[in-house]
C-alpha positions in Angstrom: -138.9 36.6 -74.4 -135.6 35.6 -72.7 -136.7 31.9 -72.7 -137.7 32.1 -76.4 -134.4 33.8 -77.3 -132.4 31.1 -75.5 -134.2 28.4 -77.4 -133.7 30.0 -80.8 -130.1 30.6 -80.1 -129.7 26.9 -79.1 -131.4 25.8 -82.3 -129.1 28.1 -84.3 -125.9 26.5 -83.0 -123.7 25.5 -85.9 -123.1 21.9 -84.8 -126.3 20.8 -86.5 -126.6 22.9 -89.7 -129.8 21.1 -90.7 -131.5 22.5 -87.6 -129.9 25.9 -88.0 -131.1 26.0 -91.7 -134.6 24.9 -90.8 -134.8 27.4 -87.9 -133.7 30.2 -90.1 -136.1 29.4 -92.9 -139.2 27.7 -91.3 -139.2 29.5 -87.9 -137.6 32.8 -88.5 -138.8 33.3 -92.1 -135.4 34.0 -93.7 -135.2 33.5 -97.5 -132.9 31.2 -99.4 -131.0 34.3 -100.6 -130.0 35.2 -97.0 -126.2 34.7 -96.5 -126.7 32.8 -93.2 -129.3 30.5 -94.9 -126.9 29.8 -97.8 -124.1 29.0 -95.5 -126.2 26.8 -93.2 -127.5 24.9 -96.2 -124.0 24.4 -97.6 -122.9 22.9 -94.3 -125.7 20.3 -94.0 -123.7 17.6 -95.8 -120.4 18.7 -94.1 -121.2 18.1 -90.5 -124.0 16.8 -88.3 -126.7 14.2 -88.7 -127.2 14.4 -92.4 -123.5 13.9 -93.1 -123.4 10.9 -90.7 -126.2 9.3 -92.6 -124.9 10.1 -96.0 -121.5 8.7 -95.0 -123.2 5.3 -94.7 -124.8 5.4 -98.2 -123.6 2.8 -100.7 -122.5 3.8 -104.2 -125.8 2.5 -105.6 -127.6 5.1 -103.4 -128.9 2.5 -100.9 -128.3 1.9 -97.2 -127.4 -1.4 -95.6 -128.0 -3.5 -98.8 -129.6 -3.2 -102.2 -132.0 -6.2 -102.0 -134.7 -4.3 -100.0 -135.3 -0.6 -99.5 -137.3 -1.4 -96.4 -135.4 -4.1 -94.4 -134.0 -4.0 -91.9 -136.7 -1.8 -90.4 -135.6 1.7 -89.4 -132.1 1.3 -91.0 -132.6 0.6 -94.7 -133.0 3.1 -97.5 -136.7 3.9 -97.1 -136.1 4.9 -93.4 -133.0 6.9 -94.1 -134.6 8.9 -96.8 -137.6 9.8 -94.5 -135.1 11.2 -92.0 -133.0 13.0 -94.6 -136.2 14.7 -95.9 -136.6 16.2 -92.5 -133.1 17.6 -92.5 -133.3 20.2 -95.3 -131.8 18.2 -98.1 -133.1 18.3 -101.7 -132.7 16.5 -105.0 -130.1 19.2 -105.9 -127.7 16.9 -104.0 -126.8 14.1 -106.4 -126.6 11.6 -103.5 -130.3 12.4 -102.7 -131.4 12.3 -106.3 -129.7 9.0 -107.0 -131.5 7.4 -104.0 -134.9 8.9 -104.8 -134.8 7.9 -108.4 -134.3 4.4 -107.3 -137.0 4.7 -104.7 -139.5 6.0 -107.2 -138.6 3.3 -109.8 -138.7 0.4 -107.5 -141.6 1.2 -105.2 -144.2 3.0 -107.4 -147.1 0.6 -107.7 -149.3 0.0 -110.7 -152.4 1.6 -109.0 -150.7 4.9 -108.5 -149.5 4.5 -104.9 -146.2 3.3 -103.4 -145.6 0.0 -101.8 -142.7 -2.4 -101.2 -140.8 -3.6 -104.2 -142.8 -5.9 -106.4 -146.2 -5.0 -104.9 -148.8 -4.2 -107.5 -150.9 -2.2 -105.0 -149.9 0.8 -103.0 -149.9 0.8 -99.2 -151.3 3.7 -97.3 -148.6 4.4 -94.8 -145.8 3.9 -97.4 -147.6 6.1 -99.9 -148.2 8.9 -97.5 -144.7 8.8 -96.1 -143.1 8.6 -99.6 -145.3 11.4 -101.0 -144.4 13.7 -98.1 -140.7 13.0 -98.3 -140.5 13.3 -102.1 -142.3 16.7 -102.0 -139.8 17.9 -99.4 -137.0 16.7 -101.5 -138.3 18.7 -104.4 -140.2 16.2 -106.5 -143.7 17.8 -106.2 -144.0 17.9 -110.0 -142.9 14.3 -110.6 -145.9 12.5 -112.3 -145.7 9.6 -109.9 -145.8 11.9 -106.9 -149.0 13.6 -108.4 -150.5 10.1 -108.9 -149.6 9.3 -105.3 -151.7 12.2 -104.0 -154.6 11.2 -106.2 -154.3 7.7 -104.8 -154.5 9.0 -101.3 -157.8 10.7 -102.2 -159.2 7.5 -103.6 -158.1 5.6 -100.5 -159.9 7.8 -98.0 -162.7 6.2 -95.9 -166.3 7.1 -96.7 -166.7 9.5 -93.8 -163.1 10.9 -93.7 -159.9 9.6 -92.3 -157.8 6.7 -93.5 -156.6 3.4 -92.3 -153.4 1.4 -93.0 -155.2 -1.8 -91.9 -158.1 -2.1 -94.5 -156.0 -1.4 -97.5 -157.2 -3.2 -100.6 -160.7 -3.9 -99.2 -163.1 -1.2 -100.5 -165.4 0.2 -99.7 -163.1 1.9 -97.3 -164.9 2.2 -93.9 -162.3 1.8 -91.2 -160.5 5.0 -90.0 -157.7 5.4 -87.5 -155.8 8.3 -85.9 -152.6 6.3 -86.4 -153.1 6.7 -90.2 -152.0 10.3 -90.3 -149.6 10.0 -93.3 -152.0 11.4 -96.0 -152.7 14.6 -94.1 -148.9 14.9 -93.3 -148.2 14.6 -97.0 -150.9 17.2 -98.0 -149.5 19.6 -95.3 -146.3 19.9 -97.4 -147.9 19.7 -100.9 -148.1 23.1 -102.5 -151.7 24.4 -102.4 -151.7 25.5 -106.0 -151.3 21.8 -107.0 -154.4 20.7 -105.0 -157.4 19.6 -107.1 -160.9 20.1 -105.8 -161.0 16.4 -104.7 -157.8 16.9 -102.7 -159.2 19.9 -101.0 -162.3 18.1 -100.0 -160.4 15.0 -98.9 -158.2 17.2 -96.6 -161.2 18.9 -95.1 -162.9 15.6 -94.4 -159.7 14.1 -93.0 -159.0 17.2 -90.8 -162.6 17.0 -89.4 -162.0 13.3 -88.5 -159.0 14.3 -86.4 -160.7 17.4 -84.9 -163.8 15.4 -83.9 -161.5 13.2 -81.8 -159.4 16.1 -80.6 -156.3 14.4 -82.0 -156.4 11.7 -79.4 -159.8 10.3 -78.5 -160.3 6.9 -80.1 -160.9 3.9 -78.0 -158.9 3.2 -74.9 -156.1 5.6 -74.0 -153.1 4.8 -76.1 -150.0 6.0 -74.1 -147.8 6.1 -77.2 -149.7 9.0 -78.6 -148.6 11.2 -75.7 -144.9 10.6 -76.1 -143.1 12.9 -78.4 -140.7 10.9 -80.5 -138.2 11.0 -83.4 -137.6 9.6 -85.9 -141.3 9.9 -86.8 -141.4 7.2 -89.5 -145.0 5.8 -89.5 -145.8 6.5 -85.8 -148.3 9.0 -84.6 -148.3 11.2 -81.5 -150.0 14.5 -80.5 -147.0 16.6 -81.7 -147.2 14.9 -85.1 -150.9 15.7 -85.2 -150.4 19.3 -84.1 -147.7 19.8 -86.7 -149.8 18.8 -89.7 -153.1 20.3 -88.4 -151.5 23.7 -87.8 -149.7 23.5 -91.1 -153.0 22.8 -92.9 -154.5 26.0 -91.3 -156.5 24.7 -88.3 -154.6 26.6 -85.6 -157.7 28.4 -84.4 -159.9 25.4 -84.0 -160.8 25.0 -80.3 -160.7 21.2 -80.6 -156.9 21.4 -80.6 -157.1 22.6 -77.1 -156.1 19.4 -75.3 -153.2 18.8 -77.6 -151.9 22.4 -77.2 -152.2 22.1 -73.4 -150.1 18.9 -73.5 -147.5 20.6 -75.8 -147.2 23.5 -73.2 -147.1 21.1 -70.3 -144.2 19.2 -71.8 -142.1 22.3 -72.3 -139.2 22.5 -69.9 -138.6 25.6 -67.7 -135.8 26.7 -70.0 -138.2 26.7 -73.0 -137.0 23.5 -74.7 -138.7 20.1 -75.2 -137.3 16.7 -74.4 -137.4 13.7 -76.6 -139.6 11.2 -75.0 -138.6 8.2 -77.1 -137.0 7.1 -80.4 -140.0 4.8 -80.8 -143.2 5.8 -79.0 -143.6 2.2 -77.6 -140.2 2.3 -76.0 -140.3 0.5 -72.6 -138.0 -1.0 -70.1 -139.0 -4.5 -71.4 -138.0 -3.5 -74.9 -134.7 -2.0 -73.8 -134.0 -5.2 -71.9 -134.8 -7.3 -75.0 -132.3 -5.3 -77.1 -129.6 -5.8 -74.5 -130.1 -9.5 -74.7 -130.1 -9.5 -78.6 -127.4 -7.0 -79.5 -127.0 -8.3 -83.0 -130.7 -7.8 -83.9 -131.9 -4.7 -85.8 -135.5 -6.0 -85.8 -136.5 -3.9 -82.8 -133.7 -1.4 -82.8 -134.6 2.2 -83.5 -132.4 4.6 -85.5 -131.1 7.1 -82.9 -130.3 10.8 -83.5 -130.9 12.1 -80.0 -131.2 10.5 -76.6 -134.6 10.1 -74.9 -135.1 12.1 -71.7 -132.9 15.0 -72.9 -133.5 18.3 -74.7 -134.2 17.6 -78.3 -133.4 20.0 -81.2 -135.7 18.1 -83.5 -138.7 18.0 -81.1 -138.1 21.6 -80.0 -137.9 22.8 -83.6 -141.3 21.2 -84.5 -142.8 22.4 -81.3 -141.6 25.9 -81.9 -143.1 25.9 -85.4 -146.4 24.8 -84.0 -146.3 27.5 -81.4 -145.4 30.0 -84.1 -148.5 29.0 -86.1 -150.5 29.4 -83.0 -149.2 33.0 -82.8 -147.2 32.3 -79.6 -143.7 32.9 -81.0 -142.3 36.1 -82.2 -140.3 36.1 -85.5 -137.3 38.2 -84.3 
């Protein structure tokens, strides 16, 4: 276990208290009462990624500007909150609560989902991402969050799965592995809050992914094999493994290919590299950005550099390995 111990010690370094806190609680099973956990949580807003993001927040609770919570893509309020929800912050922080209250008020749609400001109908990817993040922030009991989960059930395709591309055109038939956000949201939604229809929707949705072994749909899509962060609305096999194992499907043999890829990508020292900030990253895209330095249109938000060991990817991968029974909780 030397390799595993090295990795855990690396994740526990104090330079990124978010990762330290999540490693202690989600990987090592420490409780919130643990002194080390308390100290790590207190430091999340004092140093590291979360502090850097919060330092850019406007007094109104928004990022970049107040006109749109979505534009510019990857840098505005919506995208910043998705990242912060991954970093261990909750609504107990007034900066988070202020931003989330605005998010809920401005983007909850009339039909129960979430969409962009002014839309009367919810959008699948936005609803799934929003529901997941708001639950992680501590809003699981908010009535509009509950409605969002009910909306996700109603938006499921007839034979399981979801699609961001046939929204608003029932009966829902199209399904796509890229439309993973509903299962990602249910993976963090407390089971005691699930209705029978939610349980059935998750079972059908999980079967849709398992039938395709998390990656078999049409021609090979290279982006699904690149581990990336921030996740935002993108899918890859680590994303799939994370929500499928969290939903309790660790023993299903149809995860075999995805698990083998996860192990193959592990470095000799036990860590995982970040493949891309956006899974479609390419030399052509990098060249375009160099020629258009003022444009944020195609510019990802960067926490870690591709091609190097990633604390975010390694933490998620280690949690998956733990659910597979391949990591000791020392």
